[in-house]
C-alpha positions as CSV (number, residue, x, y, z in Angstrom):
1,M,23.1,-14.7,9.4
2,L,21.0,-17.7,9.0
3,F,23.8,-19.9,7.8
4,P,26.0,-21.5,10.6
5,R,27.7,-19.1,12.9
6,G,31.3,-19.3,14.2
7,R,32.5,-19.2,17.8
8,L,31.8,-15.5,18.4
9,Q,30.9,-14.6,22.0
10,F,31.0,-11.4,23.9
11,C,34.4,-9.8,24.5
12,R,33.5,-6.9,26.9
13,L,30.0,-5.8,26.9
14,V,29.0,-2.1,26.7
15,R,25.4,-1.2,27.2
16,L,23.9,1.3,24.8
17,Q,22.6,4.5,26.2
18,P,19.8,6.7,24.8
19,T,21.2,8.9,22.0
20,S,21.9,12.4,23.1
21,P,23.8,15.4,21.7
22,A,26.9,14.3,23.6
23,T,26.6,10.7,22.5
24,F,28.9,9.4,19.8
25,T,30.6,12.7,19.3
26,G,33.6,10.9,17.8
27,C,31.4,9.2,15.2
28,R,29.9,12.6,14.2
29,Y,33.3,14.2,14.2
30,A,34.7,11.5,12.0
31,S,31.8,12.0,9.6
32,A,32.6,15.7,9.5
33,L,36.1,14.9,8.6
34,A,34.8,13.1,5.5
35,S,36.0,9.8,6.8
36,L,36.1,7.0,4.3
37,I,34.3,4.9,7.0
38,D,31.2,5.8,8.8
39,C,29.0,3.3,10.7
40,S,27.8,5.7,13.3
41,K,24.1,4.9,12.6
42,V,24.7,1.2,13.2
43,Y,25.6,-1.1,16.1
44,A,26.4,-4.8,16.1
45,R,25.2,-7.2,18.8
46,K,24.2,-10.9,19.2
47,D,21.1,-11.7,17.3
48,K,18.3,-14.1,18.0
49,Y,20.0,-16.9,16.0
50,G,23.1,-17.0,18.2
51,G,25.3,-15.1,15.7
52,V,25.8,-11.4,15.1
53,G,23.6,-8.8,13.5
54,A,23.7,-5.1,12.6
55,F,21.0,-2.8,14.1
56,A,19.9,0.8,13.6
57,R,21.2,3.1,16.3
58,E,18.6,5.8,15.3
59,D,15.5,6.2,13.1
60,I,16.6,6.2,9.4
61,K,14.5,7.5,6.6
62,R,14.1,5.7,3.3
63,G,16.8,6.8,0.9
64,D,19.2,7.9,3.6
65,V,22.7,6.5,3.9
66,V,22.9,3.9,6.6
67,E,26.6,3.3,6.4
68,H,29.5,3.9,4.0
69,G,32.9,2.4,3.9
70,I,35.8,0.7,2.0
71,V,36.9,-2.8,1.4
72,R,40.0,-4.9,1.2
73,R,40.1,-7.3,-1.7
74,L,41.1,-10.8,-0.5
75,P,42.3,-14.0,-2.2
76,V,39.4,-16.1,-1.0
77,D,36.7,-18.0,-2.8
78,G,33.4,-16.5,-1.9
79,N,31.5,-19.4,-3.4
80,T,32.6,-21.4,-0.4
81,C,33.1,-18.6,2.2
82,P,30.0,-16.6,3.1
83,Y,31.8,-13.8,4.9
84,V,32.9,-11.8,1.8
85,F,31.2,-9.6,-0.8
86,T,31.2,-10.3,-4.5
87,W,33.5,-7.6,-5.8
88,S,33.5,-7.9,-9.7
89,E,30.9,-8.2,-12.4
90,D,32.3,-11.6,-13.4
91,R,32.0,-12.9,-9.8
92,S,35.7,-13.7,-9.6
93,V,36.8,-11.1,-7.0
94,W,35.9,-11.0,-3.3
95,A,36.3,-8.4,-0.6
96,S,35.7,-7.8,3.1
97,G,34.1,-4.6,4.2
98,S,34.8,-2.0,6.9
99,G,32.6,-0.9,9.8
100,C,29.6,-3.2,10.5
101,S,29.0,-4.0,6.8
102,V,29.8,-7.8,6.9
103,F,27.4,-8.3,9.8
104,Y,24.1,-7.4,8.0
105,N,22.1,-10.6,7.9
106,A,20.1,-11.9,5.0
107,S,16.4,-11.4,4.4
108,I,14.7,-14.4,2.7
109,D,11.1,-13.2,3.0
110,G,11.2,-9.8,1.2
111,S,11.6,-7.9,4.5
112,E,15.0,-6.4,3.7
113,N,15.4,-2.8,4.6
114,T,18.8,-1.9,3.1
115,Q,20.6,-2.0,-0.2
116,M,24.3,-1.7,-1.0
117,E,25.8,0.2,-3.8
118,R,29.3,-1.0,-4.7
119,S,32.0,1.0,-6.5
120,F,34.4,-1.6,-7.7
121,D,36.7,1.1,-9.2
122,T,37.2,2.9,-5.8
123,D,36.8,-0.2,-3.6
124,S,34.1,1.6,-1.6
125,F,30.4,1.1,-0.8
126,R,27.3,2.9,0.4
127,I,24.4,1.2,2.2
128,Y,21.0,2.9,1.8
129,A,17.7,2.5,3.6
130,S,15.2,0.9,1.2
131,R,12.4,1.9,3.5
132,D,12.0,3.8,6.8
133,I,13.8,2.0,9.5
134,R,13.1,2.2,13.2
135,R,15.7,2.7,15.9
136,G,16.7,-0.8,17.2
137,E,15.5,-2.6,14.1
138,E,17.8,-5.2,12.6
139,L,19.4,-4.1,9.3
140,M,19.0,-6.7,6.5
141,H,20.1,-7.1,2.9
142,L,18.7,-9.1,0.1
143,Y,21.6,-11.5,-0.8
144,K,21.4,-11.5,-4.5
145,S,24.1,-14.1,-4.7
146,I,22.0,-16.6,-2.8
147,D,21.0,-18.1,-6.1
148,W,24.5,-19.1,-7.2
149,R,26.9,-19.2,-4.2
150,E,27.4,-22.7,-2.8
151,C,27.8,-21.3,0.7
152,F,24.2,-20.0,0.6
153,K,22.5,-23.2,-0.5
154,D,20.8,-23.7,2.9
155,L,19.5,-20.2,2.8
156,K,18.2,-20.7,-0.7
157,K,16.4,-23.8,0.4
158,L,14.7,-21.9,3.3
159,R,13.7,-19.1,0.9
160,D,12.4,-21.5,-1.8
161,C,10.3,-23.5,0.7
162,G,8.9,-20.3,2.2
163,A,10.3,-21.1,5.7
164,D,9.7,-18.6,8.5
165,P,13.2,-17.7,9.8
166,S,11.8,-16.6,13.1
167,K,11.0,-20.2,13.9
168,T,14.4,-21.6,13.1
169,S,15.9,-20.8,16.5
170,S,14.9,-21.1,20.1
171,T,17.7,-18.8,21.5
172,E,15.9,-15.5,21.3
173,A,14.6,-15.6,24.9
174,S,18.0,-16.6,26.3
175,L,19.5,-13.5,24.6
176,A,16.9,-11.1,25.8
177,N,19.1,-9.8,28.6
178,E,21.9,-9.2,26.2
179,A,19.9,-7.2,23.6
180,N,21.9,-4.0,24.0
181,A,25.4,-5.4,24.1
182,E,27.5,-3.6,21.6
183,L,30.4,-5.4,19.9
184,I,31.9,-2.8,17.6
185,D,33.1,0.7,18.5
186,C,35.4,2.7,16.2
187,S,33.9,6.1,17.2
188,K,37.3,7.6,18.1
189,I,38.7,7.0,14.6
190,Y,38.4,8.3,11.1
191,A,39.9,6.8,7.9
192,K,41.4,8.8,5.1
193,K,43.9,8.5,2.3
194,D,47.5,8.5,3.7
195,A,50.7,10.1,2.4
196,Y,51.6,6.9,0.5
197,G,48.4,6.7,-1.6
198,G,46.8,4.1,0.6
199,V,44.4,4.4,3.5
200,G,45.2,5.1,7.1
201,A,43.4,5.3,10.5
202,Y,43.5,8.6,12.4
203,A,42.5,9.8,15.8
204,A,39.2,11.8,15.7
205,V,39.7,12.9,19.3
206,P,42.7,13.1,21.7
207,I,43.3,9.7,23.3
208,K,45.2,9.1,26.5
209,K,47.8,6.4,27.1
210,G,46.0,3.2,28.2
211,D,42.6,4.3,26.9
212,L,40.6,2.0,24.5
213,V,41.0,3.2,20.9
214,E,38.7,0.7,19.2
215,R,37.1,-2.7,19.9
216,G,35.5,-5.1,17.5
217,I,35.0,-8.6,16.2
218,V,36.4,-10.6,13.4
219,R,35.5,-13.1,10.7
220,R,37.8,-16.1,10.3
221,L,38.6,-16.5,6.6
222,P,40.2,-19.3,4.6
223,V,43.1,-17.2,3.4
224,D,46.8,-17.5,3.8
225,G,48.1,-14.5,5.7
226,N,51.7,-15.4,4.7
227,L,50.7,-14.2,1.2
228,C,47.9,-11.7,2.0
229,P,48.9,-8.7,4.2
230,F,45.3,-7.6,4.9
231,V,44.4,-10.1,7.6
232,F,45.3,-10.7,11.2
233,T,47.1,-13.7,12.6
234,W,44.3,-15.4,14.6
235,S,45.9,-18.4,16.3
236,E,49.0,-19.1,18.4
237,D,50.3,-21.5,15.8
238,R,49.9,-18.9,13.0
239,S,47.6,-21.1,10.9
240,V,44.4,-19.1,11.2
241,W,43.6,-15.7,9.8
242,A,40.8,-13.2,10.2
243,S,39.5,-9.9,9.0
244,G,38.4,-7.3,11.5
245,S,35.5,-4.9,11.9
246,G,35.4,-1.1,12.1
247,C,38.7,0.6,11.0
248,S,40.9,-2.1,12.4
249,V,42.4,-3.4,9.1
250,F,43.5,0.1,8.1
251,Y,46.0,0.8,10.8
252,N,49.4,1.1,9.1
253,A,52.6,-0.4,10.4
254,S,55.3,1.4,12.3
255,I,58.8,0.3,11.5
256,D,60.7,2.8,13.5
257,G,59.4,2.3,17.0
258,S,56.9,5.1,16.9
259,Q,53.7,3.0,17.0
260,N,51.0,4.3,19.3
261,T,48.5,1.4,19.6
262,E,48.6,-2.2,20.6
263,M,45.9,-4.9,19.8
264,Q,44.8,-7.4,22.3
265,R,43.3,-10.4,20.6
266,F,40.8,-12.8,22.1
267,F,41.0,-15.9,19.9
268,D,38.4,-17.9,21.7
269,N,35.8,-15.1,21.4
270,D,36.8,-13.8,18.0
271,C,37.1,-10.2,19.2
272,F,39.8,-7.6,19.9
273,E,40.6,-4.4,21.7
274,I,43.1,-1.8,20.6
275,Y,44.7,0.4,23.2
276,A,46.8,3.6,23.1
277,T,50.4,2.8,24.1
278,R,51.1,6.6,24.6
279,D,49.1,9.8,24.5
280,I,47.7,10.3,20.9
281,E,46.9,13.7,19.5
282,Q,43.8,14.5,17.6
283,H,44.4,13.8,13.8
284,E,47.5,11.7,14.6
285,E,47.8,8.6,12.5
286,L,47.2,5.4,14.4
287,T,49.9,2.7,13.9
288,H,50.7,-0.8,15.1
289,L,53.9,-2.7,15.5
290,Y,53.3,-5.6,13.1
291,K,54.9,-8.4,15.1
292,S,54.4,-10.8,12.2
293,I,56.7,-8.6,10.0
294,E,59.5,-11.0,11.2
């Protein structure tokens, strides 16, 4: 985004390969299972401003769905925090989205190529292409709330003065060699309603013990995780909290010792990796041990 970025750096870099029939089988499989979350057409990487952006993994036609997903409503004030979506008509409710959705940057010059449709009743969204999008092109929204959210006042000034955002940073050249570094991968997972009426994360493919299940990045949020269960503890002193990308915030808790995943958190880099602690069968629910349950 064009507003100030956090401390996000690379966790472990994965180089994108040309799309082929065998590529991202998990993503396509998750889609076939009617997953509540599908960001298989999108990848996230460092952008030219030193933050993170979302980019098209393939050519996308105008009107096609770019990404769909679900949200967690959070007790945060989006007037002062830029990392959440407005989630009510009266602008009093805020939410963080799944997949890559919170990493689409703002367009302030009319060049946006996506548009989000929000369903407040079902806490879900669909992002559509508002024009043809080329593979590798950055995905951008028009931030309608730029006119009234305090956290976007600097963006509003840039827009109103007709500034060219491409001239606001000199970091593009230094990032050229990192252009294909992918930060989010939830291709082995699909999300669906669980047996308790909520949402759970499930294995789209068999996963071996020790294998990477998912990796991603987080946004630090000004929320108290002692009161809100939908955020991760994000500091050793338990004073910082964050919301994760992909399907990460939809892994349910195991309270009987049957958990099958474990998250490694990299606080300095604002990223995480989730590994299988035992062999996981296809369609098996993915669960954590919530250490903070104590």
